[in-house]
BAMI-526300 format. One record per residue: residue number from 0; residue in three letters; x, z, y of N, C-alpha, C, O in turn. Coordinates in Angstrom, 1 decimal. Example, Ala and Ser with C-alpha at 12.3 -4.5 7.8 and 13.67 -1.06 7.14 Angstrom:
BEGIN
SITE num residuo n.east   n.up n.north ca.east  ca.up ca.north c.east   c.up c.north o.east   o.up o.north
SITE   0     Ala   13.2    7.8    -5.7    12.3    7.8     -4.5   13.2    7.8    -3.3   14.2    8.5    -3.3
SITE   1     Ser   12.8    7.1    -2.2    13.7    7.1     -1.1   12.9    7.9     0.0   13.4    8.0     1.1
REM end
This chain:
BEGIN
SITE num residuo n.east   n.up n.north ca.east  ca.up ca.north c.east   c.up c.north o.east   o.up o.north
SITE   0     Met    8.5  -26.4   -31.5     9.6  -26.4    -30.6    9.9  -27.8   -30.3   10.1  -28.6   -31.2
SITE   1     Pro   10.1  -28.2   -29.0    10.4  -29.5    -28.6   11.8  -29.9   -29.1   12.7  -29.1   -29.1
SITE   2     Tyr   12.0  -31.2   -29.4    13.3  -31.7    -29.8   14.2  -31.8   -28.6   13.8  -32.3   -27.5
SITE   3     Arg   15.4  -31.4   -28.7    16.4  -31.5    -27.6   17.6  -32.2   -28.1   18.1  -31.9   -29.2
SITE   4     His   18.0  -33.2   -27.4    19.1  -34.1    -27.8   20.4  -33.2   -27.9   20.6  -32.3   -27.0
SITE   5     Leu   21.2  -33.4   -28.9    22.3  -32.6    -29.2   23.4  -32.6   -28.1   24.1  -31.7   -27.9
SITE   6     Ser   23.5  -33.8   -27.4    24.5  -33.9    -26.3   24.0  -33.4   -25.0   24.7  -33.5   -24.0
SITE   7     Ala   22.8  -32.9   -24.9    22.2  -32.5    -23.6   22.9  -31.2   -23.1   23.2  -30.3   -23.9
SITE   8     Val   23.1  -31.1   -21.8    23.7  -29.9    -21.3   22.5  -28.9   -20.8   21.6  -29.4   -20.2
SITE   9     Pro   22.6  -27.6   -21.1    21.5  -26.7    -20.6   21.3  -26.8   -19.1   22.3  -27.0   -18.4
SITE  10     Thr   20.1  -26.8   -18.7    19.8  -26.9    -17.3   19.8  -25.6   -16.5   19.5  -24.6   -17.0
SITE  11     Tyr   20.0  -25.8   -15.2    20.0  -24.7    -14.2   18.5  -24.6   -13.9   17.9  -25.6   -13.3
SITE  12     Arg   17.9  -23.4   -14.1    16.4  -23.3    -13.9   16.1  -22.1   -13.0   17.0  -21.2   -12.8
SITE  13     His   14.9  -22.1   -12.5    14.4  -21.0    -11.6   13.6  -20.1   -12.5   12.6  -20.5   -13.0
SITE  14     His   13.9  -18.8   -12.5    13.1  -17.8    -13.2   12.2  -17.2   -12.1   12.6  -16.3   -11.4
SITE  15     Lys   11.0  -17.7   -12.0    10.1  -17.3    -10.9    9.8  -15.8   -10.7    9.8  -15.3    -9.6
SITE  16     Pro    9.5  -15.1   -11.9     9.2  -13.7    -11.7   10.4  -12.9   -11.0   10.1  -11.9   -10.3
SITE  17     Ser   11.6  -13.2   -11.3    12.7  -12.4    -10.8   13.3  -13.1    -9.5   14.1  -12.5    -8.8
SITE  18     Gly   13.1  -14.4    -9.3    13.7  -15.1     -8.2   15.1  -15.5    -8.5   15.9  -15.8    -7.6
SITE  19     Gln   15.5  -15.4    -9.8    16.9  -15.7    -10.1   17.0  -17.0   -10.8   16.1  -17.6   -11.3
SITE  20     Ala   18.3  -17.5   -10.8    18.6  -18.7    -11.6   18.9  -18.3   -13.0   19.4  -17.2   -13.3
SITE  21     Val   18.6  -19.1   -14.0    18.8  -18.8    -15.4   19.2  -20.1   -16.1   18.8  -21.2   -15.8
SITE  22     Val   20.0  -19.9   -17.1    20.4  -21.0    -18.0   20.3  -20.4   -19.5   20.7  -19.3   -19.7
SITE  23     Thr   19.7  -21.2   -20.4    19.6  -20.8    -21.8   20.7  -21.6   -22.6   20.6  -22.8   -22.6
SITE  24     Ile   21.6  -20.8   -23.2    22.6  -21.4    -24.0   22.5  -20.9   -25.4   22.6  -19.7   -25.6
SITE  25     Asn   22.3  -21.8   -26.3    22.2  -21.4    -27.7   21.1  -20.4   -27.9   21.3  -19.4   -28.7
SITE  26     Gly   20.0  -20.5   -27.2    18.9  -19.6    -27.4   19.0  -18.3   -26.6   18.1  -17.4   -26.6
SITE  27     Gln   20.1  -18.0   -25.9    20.3  -16.8    -25.1   20.2  -17.1   -23.6   20.8  -18.0   -23.1
SITE  28     Asp   19.3  -16.3   -22.9    19.2  -16.5    -21.5   20.3  -15.8   -20.7   20.7  -14.6   -21.0
SITE  29     Phe   20.9  -16.5   -19.7    21.9  -15.9    -18.9   21.4  -16.0   -17.4   21.2  -17.1   -16.9
SITE  30     Tyr   21.3  -14.8   -16.8    20.8  -14.8    -15.4   22.1  -15.0   -14.5   23.1  -14.3   -14.8
SITE  31     Leu   22.0  -15.8   -13.5    23.1  -16.3    -12.8   23.2  -15.7   -11.4   24.2  -15.9   -10.7
SITE  32     Gly   22.1  -15.1   -10.9    22.1  -14.6     -9.5   20.9  -15.3    -8.8   20.1  -15.9    -9.4
SITE  33     Leu   20.9  -15.1    -7.5    19.8  -15.6     -6.7   19.7  -17.1    -6.8   20.6  -17.8    -6.7
SITE  34     Trp   18.4  -17.5    -7.0    18.1  -18.9     -7.2   18.7  -19.8    -6.1   18.5  -19.5    -4.9
SITE  35     Asn   19.3  -20.9    -6.5    19.8  -21.9     -5.6   20.9  -21.4    -4.6   21.2  -22.0    -3.6
SITE  36     Ser   21.6  -20.3    -4.9    22.7  -19.8     -4.1   24.0  -20.4    -4.6   24.1  -20.9    -5.7
SITE  37     Ala   25.0  -20.4    -3.7    26.3  -21.0     -4.1   26.9  -20.1    -5.3   27.5  -20.7    -6.2
SITE  38     Ala   26.6  -18.8    -5.2    27.2  -17.9     -6.3   26.5  -18.3    -7.6   27.2  -18.3    -8.6
SITE  39     Ser   25.2  -18.5    -7.6    24.6  -18.8     -8.9   25.0  -20.2    -9.4   25.1  -20.4   -10.6
SITE  40     Arg   25.2  -21.1    -8.5    25.6  -22.4     -9.0   27.1  -22.4    -9.5   27.4  -23.0   -10.5
SITE  41     Gly   27.9  -21.5    -8.9    29.3  -21.4     -9.4   29.2  -20.7   -10.8   30.0  -21.1   -11.7
SITE  42     Glu   28.4  -19.7   -11.0    28.3  -19.0    -12.3   27.8  -20.0   -13.3   28.2  -19.9   -14.5
SITE  43     Tyr   26.8  -20.8   -13.0    26.3  -21.9    -13.9   27.4  -22.8   -14.3   27.6  -23.1   -15.5
SITE  44     Asp   28.2  -23.3   -13.3    29.3  -24.2    -13.6   30.3  -23.5   -14.6   30.8  -24.1   -15.5
SITE  45     Arg   30.6  -22.2   -14.4    31.6  -21.5    -15.2   31.0  -21.4   -16.6   31.7  -21.6   -17.6
SITE  46     Arg   29.8  -21.0   -16.7    29.2  -20.8    -18.1   29.2  -22.1   -18.9   29.5  -22.1   -20.0
SITE  47     Ile   28.8  -23.2   -18.2    28.7  -24.5    -18.9   30.1  -24.9   -19.3   30.3  -25.5   -20.4
SITE  48     Ala   31.1  -24.8   -18.4    32.5  -25.2    -18.7   33.0  -24.4   -19.9   33.6  -25.0   -20.7
SITE  49     Glu   32.7  -23.1   -20.0    33.2  -22.3    -21.1   32.5  -22.8   -22.4   33.1  -22.9   -23.4
SITE  50     Trp   31.2  -23.0   -22.2    30.4  -23.4    -23.4   30.9  -24.7   -24.0   31.0  -24.9   -25.2
SITE  51     Leu   31.2  -25.7   -23.1    31.7  -27.0    -23.5   33.1  -26.8   -24.1   33.4  -27.4   -25.1
SITE  52     Ala   33.9  -26.0   -23.5    35.3  -25.8    -24.0   35.3  -25.1   -25.3   36.3  -25.2   -26.1
SITE  53     Cys   34.3  -24.4   -25.6    34.2  -23.6    -26.9   33.5  -24.4   -28.0   33.1  -23.8   -29.0
SITE  54     Gly   33.3  -25.7   -27.8    32.6  -26.5    -28.8   31.1  -26.3   -28.8   30.5  -26.3   -29.9
SITE  55     Arg   30.5  -26.1   -27.6    29.1  -25.9    -27.5   28.6  -24.6   -28.2   27.5  -24.5   -28.7
SITE  56     Gln   29.4  -23.6   -28.2    29.1  -22.3    -28.7   29.3  -21.3   -27.6   30.2  -21.5   -26.7
SITE  57     Pro   28.5  -20.2   -27.5    28.7  -19.2    -26.4   30.0  -18.4   -26.6   30.2  -18.0   -27.7
SITE  58     Pro   30.7  -18.2   -25.5    32.0  -17.4    -25.6   31.6  -15.9   -25.7   30.5  -15.6   -25.3
SITE  59     Ala   32.6  -15.1   -26.1    32.4  -13.7    -26.1   32.2  -13.1   -24.7   32.8  -13.7   -23.8
SITE  60     Gln   31.4  -12.1   -24.6    31.2  -11.4    -23.3   32.4  -10.5   -22.9   32.9   -9.8   -23.8
SITE  61     Pro   32.8  -10.5   -21.6    33.9   -9.6    -21.2   33.5   -8.1   -21.2   32.3   -7.8   -21.1
SITE  62     Ala   34.5   -7.3   -21.3    34.3   -5.8    -21.3   34.3   -5.4   -19.8   34.7   -6.1   -19.0
SITE  63     Ala   33.8   -4.2   -19.6    33.7   -3.6    -18.2   35.0   -2.9   -17.8   35.7   -2.4   -18.7
SITE  64     Gly   35.3   -2.9   -16.5    36.5   -2.1    -16.0   37.7   -3.0   -15.9   37.8   -4.0   -16.6
SITE  65     Gly   38.6   -2.7   -15.0    39.8   -3.4    -14.9   39.9   -4.2   -13.6   39.0   -4.2   -12.8
SITE  66     Leu   41.0   -4.9   -13.5    41.3   -5.8    -12.3   40.6   -7.2   -12.5   40.8   -7.8   -13.5
SITE  67     Thr   39.9   -7.6   -11.5    39.3   -8.9    -11.6   40.3  -10.0   -11.2   41.4   -9.7   -10.6
SITE  68     Val   40.0  -11.2   -11.5    40.9  -12.3    -11.2   41.1  -12.4    -9.7   42.2  -12.7    -9.2
SITE  69     Ser   40.0  -12.3    -8.9    40.1  -12.3     -7.4   41.0  -11.3    -6.9   41.9  -11.6    -6.0
SITE  70     Glu   40.9  -10.1    -7.4    41.8   -9.0     -6.9   43.3   -9.3    -7.3   44.2   -9.0    -6.5
SITE  71     Met   43.5   -9.8    -8.5    44.8  -10.2     -8.9   45.4  -11.3    -8.0   46.6  -11.3    -7.6
SITE  72     Leu   44.5  -12.3    -7.6    45.0  -13.4     -6.8   45.3  -12.9    -5.4   46.3  -13.5    -4.8
SITE  73     Val   44.6  -11.9    -4.9    45.0  -11.4     -3.5   46.4  -10.8    -3.6   47.2  -11.0    -2.7
SITE  74     Gln   46.6  -10.0    -4.6    48.0   -9.4     -4.8   49.1  -10.5    -4.9   50.1  -10.4    -4.3
SITE  75     Tyr   48.8  -11.5    -5.7    49.7  -12.6     -5.9   50.0  -13.3    -4.6   51.1  -13.7    -4.3
SITE  76     Trp   48.9  -13.6    -3.9    49.1  -14.3     -2.6   50.0  -13.6    -1.7   50.8  -14.2    -1.0
SITE  77     Glu   49.8  -12.3    -1.6    50.7  -11.5     -0.7   52.2  -11.6    -1.2   53.1  -11.8    -0.4
SITE  78     Phe   52.4  -11.6    -2.5    53.7  -11.8     -3.1   54.3  -13.2    -2.7   55.4  -13.4    -2.3
SITE  79     Ala   53.4  -14.2    -2.9    53.8  -15.6     -2.7   54.2  -15.9    -1.3   55.1  -16.6    -1.0
SITE  80     Lys   53.5  -15.3    -0.3    53.8  -15.5      1.1   55.2  -14.9     1.4   55.9  -15.5     2.3
SITE  81     Arg   55.6  -13.9     0.8    56.9  -13.3      1.0   58.0  -14.1     0.2   59.1  -14.3     0.7
SITE  82     His   57.7  -14.6    -1.0    58.6  -15.2     -1.9   58.9  -16.7    -1.5   60.1  -17.1    -1.5
SITE  83     Tyr   57.9  -17.4    -1.3    58.0  -18.9     -1.1   58.3  -19.2     0.4   57.4  -19.6     1.1
SITE  84     Arg   59.5  -19.0     0.8    59.9  -19.2      2.2   61.2  -20.0     2.2   62.1  -19.9     1.3
SITE  85     Lys   61.3  -20.9     3.2    62.5  -21.7      3.3   63.0  -21.6     4.8   62.2  -22.0     5.7
SITE  86     His   64.2  -21.1     5.0    64.7  -20.9      6.4   63.8  -20.0     7.2   63.6  -20.3     8.4
SITE  87     Gly   63.2  -19.0     6.6    62.4  -18.0      7.3   60.9  -18.5     7.5   60.1  -17.7     8.1
SITE  88     Arg   60.6  -19.7     7.1    59.2  -20.2      7.2   58.6  -20.4     5.9   59.2  -20.6     4.9
SITE  89     Pro   57.2  -20.3     5.8    56.5  -20.6      4.5   56.8  -22.0     4.0   56.8  -22.9     4.8
SITE  90     Ser   57.1  -22.1     2.8    57.4  -23.5      2.2   56.1  -24.2     1.9   55.0  -23.6     1.9
SITE  91     Glu   56.3  -25.5     1.5    55.1  -26.3      1.2   54.5  -25.9    -0.2   53.4  -26.2    -0.5
SITE  92     Glu   55.3  -25.1    -1.0    54.8  -24.7     -2.2   53.5  -23.8    -2.1   52.7  -23.7    -3.0
SITE  93     Leu   53.4  -23.1    -1.0    52.2  -22.3     -0.7   51.0  -23.1    -0.7   49.9  -22.7    -1.3
SITE  94     Lys   51.0  -24.3    -0.1    49.8  -25.2     -0.2   49.5  -25.6    -1.6   48.3  -25.6    -2.0
SITE  95     Asn   50.5  -25.9    -2.4    50.3  -26.3     -3.8   49.7  -25.2    -4.6   48.8  -25.4    -5.4
SITE  96     Ile   50.2  -24.0    -4.3    49.6  -22.8     -5.0   48.2  -22.6    -4.6   47.3  -22.3    -5.5
SITE  97     Arg   47.9  -22.7    -3.3    46.5  -22.5     -2.9   45.5  -23.5    -3.6   44.5  -23.1    -4.0
SITE  98     Tyr   46.0  -24.8    -3.6    45.1  -25.8     -4.3   44.9  -25.5    -5.8   43.9  -25.8    -6.3
SITE  99     Ala   46.0  -25.0    -6.4    45.9  -24.7     -7.8   45.0  -23.5    -8.1   44.2  -23.5    -9.1
SITE 100     Leu   45.0  -22.5    -7.2    44.2  -21.3     -7.4   42.8  -21.4    -7.0   42.0  -20.5    -7.4
SITE 101     Arg   42.4  -22.3    -6.1    41.1  -22.4     -5.6   40.0  -22.5    -6.8   39.1  -21.8    -6.7
SITE 102     Pro   40.2  -23.5    -7.7    39.1  -23.5     -8.8   39.1  -22.3    -9.7   38.1  -21.9   -10.2
SITE 103     Leu   40.3  -21.7    -9.9    40.4  -20.5    -10.7   39.5  -19.4   -10.0   38.8  -18.7   -10.7
SITE 104     Arg   39.7  -19.2    -8.7    38.9  -18.2     -8.0   37.4  -18.5    -8.0   36.6  -17.6    -8.2
SITE 105     Arg   37.1  -19.8    -7.8    35.6  -20.1     -7.8   35.0  -19.9    -9.2   33.9  -19.4    -9.2
SITE 106     Leu   35.6  -20.3   -10.2    35.0  -20.2    -11.6   35.2  -18.8   -12.2   34.2  -18.3   -12.9
SITE 107     Tyr   36.3  -18.2   -11.9    36.6  -16.9    -12.7   36.9  -15.7   -11.7   37.5  -14.7   -12.2
SITE 108     Gly   36.6  -15.8   -10.5    37.0  -14.8     -9.5   36.4  -13.4    -9.9   37.1  -12.4    -9.7
SITE 109     His   35.2  -13.3   -10.4    34.6  -12.1    -10.8   34.9  -11.6   -12.2   34.6  -10.5   -12.6
SITE 110     Thr   35.6  -12.5   -13.0    36.0  -12.1    -14.4   37.2  -11.2   -14.4   38.0  -11.2   -13.5
SITE 111     Leu   37.2  -10.3   -15.3    38.4   -9.4    -15.5   39.6  -10.2   -15.8   39.5  -11.2   -16.7
SITE 112     Ala   40.7   -9.9   -15.2    41.9  -10.7    -15.5   42.4  -10.6   -16.9   42.9  -11.5   -17.5
SITE 113     Cys   42.1   -9.4   -17.5    42.5   -9.3    -18.9   41.6  -10.1   -19.9   42.0  -10.3   -21.0
SITE 114     Asp   40.5  -10.6   -19.4    39.6  -11.4    -20.2   39.8  -12.9   -20.0   39.1  -13.7   -20.7
SITE 115     Phe   40.7  -13.2   -19.1    41.0  -14.7    -18.9   41.9  -15.1   -20.0   43.1  -14.6   -20.0
SITE 116     Gly   41.5  -16.0   -20.8    42.4  -16.4    -21.9   42.5  -17.9   -22.1   42.1  -18.6   -21.2
SITE 117     Pro   42.9  -18.3   -23.3    43.1  -19.8    -23.5   41.8  -20.6   -23.3   41.8  -21.7   -22.8
SITE 118     Leu   40.7  -20.0   -23.7    39.4  -20.7    -23.6   39.1  -21.0   -22.1   38.7  -22.0   -21.7
SITE 119     Ala   39.3  -19.9   -21.3    39.0  -20.0    -19.9   40.0  -21.0   -19.2   39.6  -21.8   -18.4
SITE 120     Leu   41.2  -21.0   -19.7    42.2  -22.0    -19.1   41.8  -23.4   -19.5   42.0  -24.3   -18.7
SITE 121     Lys   41.3  -23.6   -20.7    40.9  -24.9    -21.1   39.7  -25.4   -20.3   39.6  -26.5   -20.0
SITE 122     Ala   38.7  -24.4   -20.1    37.6  -24.8    -19.3   38.0  -25.2   -17.9   37.4  -26.1   -17.3
SITE 123     Leu   39.0  -24.5   -17.3    39.5  -24.8    -16.0   40.1  -26.1   -16.0   40.0  -26.9   -15.0
SITE 124     Gln   40.9  -26.4   -17.0    41.5  -27.7    -17.1   40.5  -28.9   -17.2   40.6  -29.9   -16.6
SITE 125     Gln   39.4  -28.6   -18.0    38.3  -29.6    -18.1   37.7  -29.8   -16.7   37.3  -30.9   -16.4
SITE 126     Arg   37.5  -28.7   -15.9    37.0  -28.9    -14.6   37.8  -29.7   -13.7   37.3  -30.6   -13.0
SITE 127     Met   39.1  -29.6   -13.8    40.1  -30.4    -13.0   40.0  -31.9   -13.5   40.1  -32.8   -12.6
SITE 128     Ile   39.8  -32.1   -14.8    39.7  -33.5    -15.3   38.4  -34.1   -14.7   38.4  -35.2   -14.3
SITE 129     Ser   37.3  -33.3   -14.7    36.0  -33.8    -14.2   36.1  -34.1   -12.7   35.3  -34.8   -12.1
SITE 130     Asp   37.0  -33.4   -12.0    37.2  -33.6    -10.6   38.1  -34.9   -10.3   38.5  -35.1    -9.2
SITE 131     Asp   38.5  -35.6   -11.4    39.3  -36.8    -11.3   40.7  -36.6   -10.7   41.2  -37.5   -10.0
SITE 132     Leu   41.3  -35.5   -11.1    42.7  -35.3    -10.7   43.6  -36.0   -11.8   43.2  -36.1   -12.9
SITE 133     Ser   44.8  -36.4   -11.4    45.7  -37.1    -12.3   46.3  -36.1   -13.2   46.3  -34.8   -13.0
SITE 134     Arg   46.8  -36.6   -14.3    47.4  -35.7    -15.4   48.5  -34.9   -14.8   48.6  -33.7   -15.1
SITE 135     Gly   49.4  -35.5   -14.0    50.5  -34.8    -13.4   50.1  -33.6   -12.5   50.6  -32.6   -12.6
SITE 136     Val   49.0  -33.9   -11.7    48.5  -32.9    -10.8   47.9  -31.7   -11.6   48.2  -30.5   -11.3
SITE 137     Ile   47.1  -32.1   -12.6    46.5  -31.0    -13.5   47.6  -30.2   -14.2   47.5  -29.0   -14.2
SITE 138     Asn   48.6  -30.8   -14.8    49.6  -30.1    -15.4   50.4  -29.2   -14.5   50.7  -28.0   -14.8
SITE 139     Ser   50.6  -29.7   -13.3    51.3  -28.9    -12.3   50.5  -27.6   -11.9   51.0  -26.5   -11.8
SITE 140     Arg   49.2  -27.8   -11.7    48.3  -26.7    -11.3   48.1  -25.7   -12.4   48.1  -24.5   -12.2
SITE 141     Ile   48.0  -26.2   -13.6    47.9  -25.3    -14.8   49.2  -24.5   -14.9   49.1  -23.3   -15.2
SITE 142     Gly   50.3  -25.1   -14.7    51.6  -24.4    -14.7   51.6  -23.3   -13.7   52.2  -22.2   -13.9
SITE 143     Lys   51.1  -23.6   -12.5    51.1  -22.5    -11.4   50.2  -21.4   -11.8   50.5  -20.2   -11.5
SITE 144     Ile   49.0  -21.7   -12.4    48.1  -20.7    -12.8   48.8  -19.8   -13.9   48.6  -18.6   -13.9
SITE 145     Lys   49.5  -20.4   -14.9    50.2  -19.6    -15.9   51.2  -18.7   -15.2   51.4  -17.6   -15.6
SITE 146     Arg   51.9  -19.3   -14.2    52.9  -18.5    -13.5   52.3  -17.3   -12.8   52.9  -16.2   -12.8
SITE 147     Val   51.1  -17.4   -12.3    50.4  -16.3    -11.7   50.1  -15.2   -12.7   50.4  -14.0   -12.4
SITE 148     Phe   49.7  -15.6   -13.9    49.4  -14.5    -14.9   50.6  -13.9   -15.4   50.6  -12.7   -15.7
SITE 149     Arg   51.7  -14.7   -15.6    53.0  -14.1    -16.0   53.5  -13.1   -15.0   53.9  -12.0   -15.3
SITE 150     Trp   53.3  -13.4   -13.7    53.7  -12.5    -12.6   52.9  -11.2   -12.7   53.4  -10.1   -12.6
SITE 151     Ala   51.5  -11.4   -12.9    50.6  -10.2    -13.0   51.0   -9.3   -14.1   51.0   -8.1   -14.0
SITE 152     Val   51.4   -9.9   -15.2    51.7   -9.1    -16.4   53.0   -8.3   -16.1   53.1   -7.1   -16.5
SITE 153     Ser   54.0   -8.9   -15.4    55.2   -8.3    -15.1   55.0   -7.2   -14.1   55.8   -6.2   -14.0
SITE 154     Glu   54.0   -7.3   -13.2    53.8   -6.3    -12.2   53.0   -5.1   -12.8   52.6   -4.2   -12.0
REM end
């Protein structure tokens, strides 16, 4: 078996027989979708972010059934458009919410909302750090994401 440097990140590869993208994490293959598609690249980013956030160990697999993060965000967005208004017009907070929720939807949109936990939030935070956002912006956006999940639990 060839030697692999411990700090190396698993690569995004093409599985030619199936035409899908694949990544091998800790000896386990994860198929990501159609090779070189935006969806498979997003799934790769999500898997790697979780793997790094978990100390280079694979996270537990989600269970089937339930509301996905994307479905929850659609419902929250409808609520936010009604709630965040000033003098009958949408307030600037809606823009801030949109910016906060965009990476959440991209990385975890297909994930069940009940399976989004502290590890996923940490991976999302690391993604924001790698995007060179300031600490204040990251803290603000993480707070908005927490607010979305508190709202979803109350609903």
